[in-house]
C-alpha positions in Angstrom: 129.8 70.6 24.6 129.9 73.2 27.4 133.1 75.6 27.9 132.7 77.8 31.1 128.8 76.9 32.1 128.2 77.9 28.0 126.7 75.4 25.8 128.7 76.1 22.3 126.6 74.2 20.4 123.5 76.1 21.5 125.2 79.7 21.6 126.5 78.7 18.0 123.2 77.8 16.6 121.8 80.9 18.2 124.2 83.0 16.6 123.6 81.4 13.6 119.6 81.9 13.4 120.3 85.7 14.4 122.6 86.5 11.7 120.0 84.4 9.3 117.2 86.7 9.7 119.2 89.9 9.7 119.0 91.3 6.0 121.2 94.3 6.7 124.6 92.8 6.8 127.3 93.3 4.3 128.4 90.0 2.3 132.0 90.9 3.6 130.9 91.0 7.4 128.4 87.7 7.0 130.8 86.0 5.4 133.7 86.9 8.5 130.9 86.2 11.1 130.4 82.7 9.0 134.1 82.1 9.5 134.2 82.7 12.9 131.9 80.7 13.6 133.6 77.8 12.2 136.6 78.4 14.0 135.0 78.6 17.4 133.7 75.4 16.5 136.8 73.7 15.2 138.8 75.0 19.0 135.8 73.7 20.7 135.7 70.5 19.0 139.8 70.3 19.7 138.5 70.8 23.4 136.4 68.1 23.3 139.1 65.4 22.4 140.9 63.3 24.8 142.0 59.8 24.9 138.7 57.7 24.5 137.5 59.4 21.7 140.9 60.1 19.9 144.6 58.6 19.8 145.9 61.0 21.9 147.7 59.6 25.2 145.7 59.4 28.9 148.5 61.5 29.9 147.1 64.3 28.0 143.6 64.2 29.0 142.3 67.7 30.4 141.3 67.6 34.1 142.0 63.8 34.0 139.5 61.7 36.9 140.5 59.0 38.5 137.7 56.3 38.0 137.4 53.6 41.2 136.3 50.4 40.6 133.4 49.3 42.7 134.3 47.1 45.7 133.9 43.6 44.9 132.3 40.4 47.1 134.8 38.5 47.0 137.0 38.4 50.1 140.8 39.6 49.8 143.6 37.3 49.1 143.6 34.4 46.9 140.2 33.3 46.1 139.4 28.9 45.8 141.3 27.5 43.2 143.8 29.7 42.7 147.7 28.2 42.5 149.5 30.3 45.1 153.0 31.1 44.4 154.0 31.0 48.1 157.8 31.2 48.9 159.2 27.4 49.0 161.8 26.4 50.6 165.4 25.2 48.7 167.1 22.2 48.9 170.8 23.4 49.0 170.8 26.2 51.1 174.2 28.5 50.6 174.6 29.0 54.4 173.3 26.3 57.2 173.8 27.7 60.7 172.8 25.0 63.2 171.1 26.0 66.8 172.7 24.0 69.8 169.9 23.3 72.4 171.0 24.6 76.2 170.9 21.6 77.7 170.9 23.2 81.3 167.4 24.4 80.5 165.8 20.7 80.3 164.8 18.5 83.0 167.1 16.1 84.4 167.4 13.1 82.2 169.6 11.7 79.2 168.7 12.8 75.9 169.6 11.8 72.4 169.6 13.8 68.9 166.9 12.8 66.8 167.2 15.5 64.3 166.6 19.1 63.5 163.2 21.6 62.8 164.2 23.8 59.6 162.9 27.2 58.6 164.9 29.2 55.8 165.4 32.8 55.5 165.8 34.2 51.2 167.9 37.6 51.5 170.0 39.4 49.3 174.0 40.2 49.1 174.8 42.7 47.1 178.5 42.6 46.4 181.4 42.8 43.7 183.0 39.8 43.2 186.4 39.5 42.3 188.4 36.6 40.1 192.0 37.0 39.9 193.8 35.0 36.7 197.3 33.6 37.4 198.9 32.3 34.3 201.7 30.2 34.8 205.1 31.5 33.9 207.8 28.8 32.9 211.8 29.8 32.2 214.0 27.4 30.8 217.6 26.9 31.0 218.3 29.5 28.6 216.3 32.0 30.4 213.2 32.0 27.7 210.1 32.8 29.4 206.5 30.5 28.6 203.4 32.3 30.0 199.8 30.2 29.9 197.6 31.7 27.9 194.7 33.7 29.4 191.4 33.1 28.4 190.1 35.0 25.6 187.7 37.0 27.3 190.5 38.5 29.8 192.6 40.8 27.4 193.2 43.4 29.9 195.1 43.4 33.6 191.8 44.8 35.6 188.5 44.8 33.4 184.9 44.2 34.0 183.1 41.2 33.6 179.7 40.0 32.3 177.7 40.1 35.2 178.6 43.7 35.3 177.8 44.6 31.7 174.7 42.7 32.4 173.2 44.3 34.8 174.3 47.8 33.5 172.4 47.3 30.2 169.9 45.9 31.7 168.9 48.5 34.0 170.1 51.5 31.2 168.0 49.9 28.2 165.6 47.7 29.9 164.3 49.4 32.8 165.2 52.7 31.5 167.0 54.0 34.4 169.7 57.0 33.5 173.2 57.4 33.8 173.6 58.9 36.8 171.4 56.7 38.7 172.9 53.7 37.5 176.4 55.2 38.8 175.1 55.5 42.3 173.6 51.8 42.1 177.2 50.2 41.2 178.9 52.5 43.3 176.6 52.4 46.5 174.9 48.9 46.3 178.5 47.3 45.2 181.3 49.4 45.4 181.6 49.4 41.7 183.1 52.9 40.7 181.5 52.8 37.3 181.2 55.7 35.0 178.9 57.3 32.6 181.0 56.6 29.8 181.6 52.7 30.5 177.3 52.1 30.7 177.5 53.6 27.5 180.6 51.7 25.9 178.5 48.2 27.6 175.5 49.4 25.2 177.7 49.9 21.8 178.9 46.9 22.6 175.8 45.0 23.0 174.6 47.1 20.0 177.8 45.7 18.0 176.8 42.3 19.3 173.1 42.2 18.3 174.1 42.7 14.3 173.5 39.1 13.4 169.9 39.6 15.1 168.7 42.7 13.4 169.5 40.8 10.0 167.5 37.6 11.7 164.4 38.9 13.0 164.2 40.8 9.7 163.8 38.1 8.1 161.6 36.1 10.4 159.0 39.0 10.5 159.2 38.8 6.8 158.3 35.4 6.5 155.7 35.6 9.2 151.8 35.0 8.0 150.6 38.5 10.3 152.5 41.5 11.6 151.3 44.7 13.2 153.1 48.0 12.1 152.6 51.6 13.8 154.7 54.5 14.4 155.5 57.0 16.7 157.3 60.7 17.8 160.6 60.6 19.1 162.4 63.6 20.3 166.2 63.2 19.0 168.8 66.2 20.3 165.5 68.6 20.3 164.4 67.7 16.7 160.8 65.5 16.2 162.1 62.1 14.5 160.0 58.8 13.9 160.4 55.5 15.6 158.6 53.0 13.7 157.4 49.4 14.7 157.0 46.1 13.2 156.4 43.2 15.6 153.6 40.1 16.3 153.2 38.0 19.2 157.1 36.1 18.5 159.2 38.9 17.1 159.8 42.4 17.4 161.9 45.3 15.5 162.2 48.7 16.1 163.9 51.4 13.8 164.6 55.2 14.1 164.3 57.5 11.1 164.1 61.2 10.3 160.8 60.2 8.1 157.5 58.4 8.7 156.8 57.6 5.3 157.3 55.2 2.7 161.0 56.5 3.0 161.6 54.8 6.1 159.6 51.8 5.7 161.5 51.0 2.9 164.8 51.2 4.5 164.0 49.3 7.3 163.4 46.5 4.2 160.9 44.3 6.0 157.5 45.8 4.0 158.6 46.3 0.6 158.7 42.4 -0.1 156.2 41.4 2.5 153.1 39.2 1.0 151.1 38.4 4.3 149.5 40.9 6.4 149.8 44.0 7.6 147.9 45.3 10.9 148.0 48.8 11.0 145.8 52.6 11.8 145.1 53.2 7.9 148.1 55.2 7.9 148.0 55.6 3.8 151.5 54.7 3.1 151.1 51.4 4.6 148.2 51.0 1.4 151.7 51.3 -1.2 152.4 47.9 -0.1 151.1 45.1 -2.2 150.1 42.5 0.3 146.8 42.3 2.5 145.7 44.8 5.2 143.7 44.8 8.6 142.8 47.7 10.0 143.0 48.6 13.7 139.6 49.2 15.2 140.9 50.4 17.9 141.3 53.7 16.3 138.0 53.3 14.6 136.1 52.8 18.1 137.6 56.1 19.4 136.9 58.0 15.9 133.4 56.9 16.2 133.2 58.2 20.1 134.1 61.8 18.9 131.9 61.9 16.1 129.1 60.8 19.1 130.2 63.5 21.0 131.2 66.2 18.9 129.0 65.6 15.6 125.9 64.0 17.1 126.1 61.3 14.4 123.5 58.3 15.7 124.8 56.3 13.3 128.7 56.1 14.9 126.9 55.2 18.5 125.2 52.1 16.4 128.9 51.4 14.7 130.2 51.3 18.0 127.9 48.8 19.2 128.0 46.7 16.0 131.6 46.6 16.2 131.5 45.4 19.4 129.5 42.8 18.6 130.9 41.4 16.1 134.2 41.4 18.3 132.4 39.4 20.9 130.7 37.1 18.8 134.4 36.5 16.8 136.0 35.9 20.1 133.3 33.3 21.3 133.5 31.4 17.8 137.3 30.9 18.5 138.4 33.5 16.6 137.1 33.0 12.9 132.7 33.4 12.1 131.5 30.7 10.1 130.4 31.7 6.9 126.7 32.4 7.2 127.5 34.6 10.7 130.1 36.7 9.2 127.3 37.1 6.1 124.7 38.5 8.4 127.1 40.5 10.1 128.4 42.2 6.8 124.6 42.6 5.5 124.3 44.8 8.9 127.7 46.2 8.6 126.4 47.8 4.5 122.6 48.6 5.8 124.0 50.6 8.6 126.6 52.9 6.4 123.8 53.3 4.1 121.6 54.6 7.1 124.8 56.6 7.8 124.9 58.3 4.3 121.4 59.9 5.0 122.2 61.1 8.2 126.3 62.5 7.1 125.7 63.1 3.2 128.3 64.1 1.0 128.7 67.8 0.4 127.7 69.0 -2.9 130.5 69.4 -5.6 131.3 72.5 -6.5 131.6 73.6 -10.1 134.6 74.5 -11.7 137.0 74.0 -8.3 139.7 71.9 -8.2 140.6 68.9 -5.8 138.2 67.4 -3.7 135.5 69.7 -1.7 136.5 69.2 2.0 134.5 66.8 4.0 133.4 66.6 7.7 135.8 64.3 9.7 132.5 62.2 10.9 131.9 62.0 6.5 135.4 61.0 6.2 135.4 58.4 8.5 131.8 57.1 7.1 133.5 56.8 3.4 136.6 55.0 5.5 134.6 52.0 6.6 132.8 51.8 3.7 135.6 51.4 1.0 137.8 49.9 3.0 134.9 47.2 4.3 137.0 44.0 3.9 140.1 45.2 5.8 138.0 46.5 8.6 136.1 43.6 8.9 139.0 40.8 8.3 139.4 40.2 11.9 135.8 38.1 11.7 137.0 35.9 8.5 140.5 35.4 9.4 141.8 33.9 12.9 145.4 35.1 12.6 143.8 39.1 12.4 142.8 40.8 16.1 140.3 43.0 16.4 142.9 46.2 16.8 146.5 47.0 16.4 146.9 47.1 20.1 150.1 44.7 19.8 152.4 47.3 17.8 150.9 50.2 20.4 152.2 47.8 23.6 155.4 47.2 21.7 156.0 51.1 21.7 154.5 52.3 24.9 158.3 51.5 26.6 159.7 53.9 24.6 157.2 56.6 25.0 157.9 56.0 29.1 161.6 56.3 28.0 160.7 59.8 26.6 159.3 60.9 29.2 162.2 60.1 32.0 165.1 61.3 29.6 163.4 64.2 27.2 165.0 62.8 24.3 167.9 61.2 22.9 170.6 62.7 22.8 171.9 61.1 19.0 170.8 59.5 16.4 173.4 56.8 16.9 172.0 57.0 20.8 168.6 56.1 19.5 169.7 53.5 17.2 171.3 51.6 20.1 168.2 51.9 22.4 166.0 50.3 19.6 168.2 47.2 18.6 168.6 46.3 22.0 165.3 46.4 23.1 164.0 44.7 20.1 166.5 42.0 21.3 164.8 42.3 24.6 161.5 42.4 23.7 161.6 39.3 21.6 163.6 37.3 24.0 160.5 37.8 26.4 158.4 37.5 23.9 160.1 34.1 23.6 160.3 33.6 27.3 163.6 34.2 28.3 164.6 36.7 31.2 166.0 39.6 30.2 169.0 39.0 32.1 169.9 35.6 30.7 169.4 37.3 27.3 172.1 39.5 28.5 174.0 37.4 29.8 173.9 35.1 27.1 175.3 38.2 24.5 178.2 39.1 26.5 178.9 35.3 26.6 178.8 35.0 22.6 175.9 33.0 22.5 172.4 33.4 21.2 169.2 31.8 22.9 168.0 28.7 21.7 165.0 29.9 19.8 167.4 31.1 17.3 167.3 28.1 15.8 168.8 26.5 18.6 172.2 27.4 17.4 175.4 29.1 19.6 176.6 31.7 17.0 179.2 33.6 17.8 177.7 37.0 19.0 180.0 39.1 18.1 
């Protein structure tokens, strides 16, 4: 690594060589120099971390450079065989305007109408729409009044309708737009004077209606053969808290909690009784649950990249090549390797780790010392790949298991966007509201339901069809 045109590794080696030949150094000074060299090494390694060799996000990369793709050979626009999405005319337009021909501009003669040439303009009309309900009032001969009942959801002299609620919650919880900008949208575009407090009330209403959904989606994930799990730090009222995620291709569940470990996972109520396969990034508390595990090889590749760049580990470079080769072979085989092929790759995997053991040996255990002797990050990674071989390579023998834990990471990504926009959640209640609504919206999206349709059904007191097709009351 080079810092301000200084090769750090070469400089450290030079100092070590000089210290080694100096016989007049006191033991205390020599120990101090060694400790300072260790500190310089650790700081230099930290400077060398980026999104390609660690779990830090790309936005945190120092002096991030934009990468530009080489220009392709294909012409711009849709390619041959591409199914286009050209704007198509509708059968029943909302408004028809007829253009008559000025007869005075035509040559003399007799003309008869034979039809029209049609062109359509698709536009957007954003405006408020007010429905007034008038309940008939009858009075009998004795002066007793009888009033027709209003619809169940019409409870006030003036109130907001389902369309306003749907739009507000959609913009707030899905598009992550701040409350004051949603206020501007309703006031400027539709002339509706909505307030931040009202938007918050809409979100609370959606949160309360989704209580049955939360129980339902947890039961679906608990019964799934494969789930992904991950967690990320969030800011709630200025304090660091954790947002946990359990998801797969069909369902999503988010849960905020003050803690990161088993206490939070147990409170979620999915993992303690789960009997399928959990795909995760080797966070140790996951292994306290008695089920099968699959480790994220995306994390392994980044850690191996760091071992190559910072520790000059040749075995790590070879392991990157091997894991990518196994992944490609598994994809080409339809998601699962034959027994013979998986045996060959497993043998190569073990042989490579045996060679790595010679290049990156375990430290000598010192006598009369409590605890385990400290190991380098490269050595820790090596031992993890060795001890958790089945969990690392499960993707090649089980077609349900993916190569990485990208599903959970993708589901969590929009939470990080929310934190960038808003900075934090103001309260734990706000975080819970966000998590439950996002769980519902993410699940609906995976099931092919649009966000607007999902919210409209919710405020109408119905569930989407994928929830067993039952139109249950959402209240």
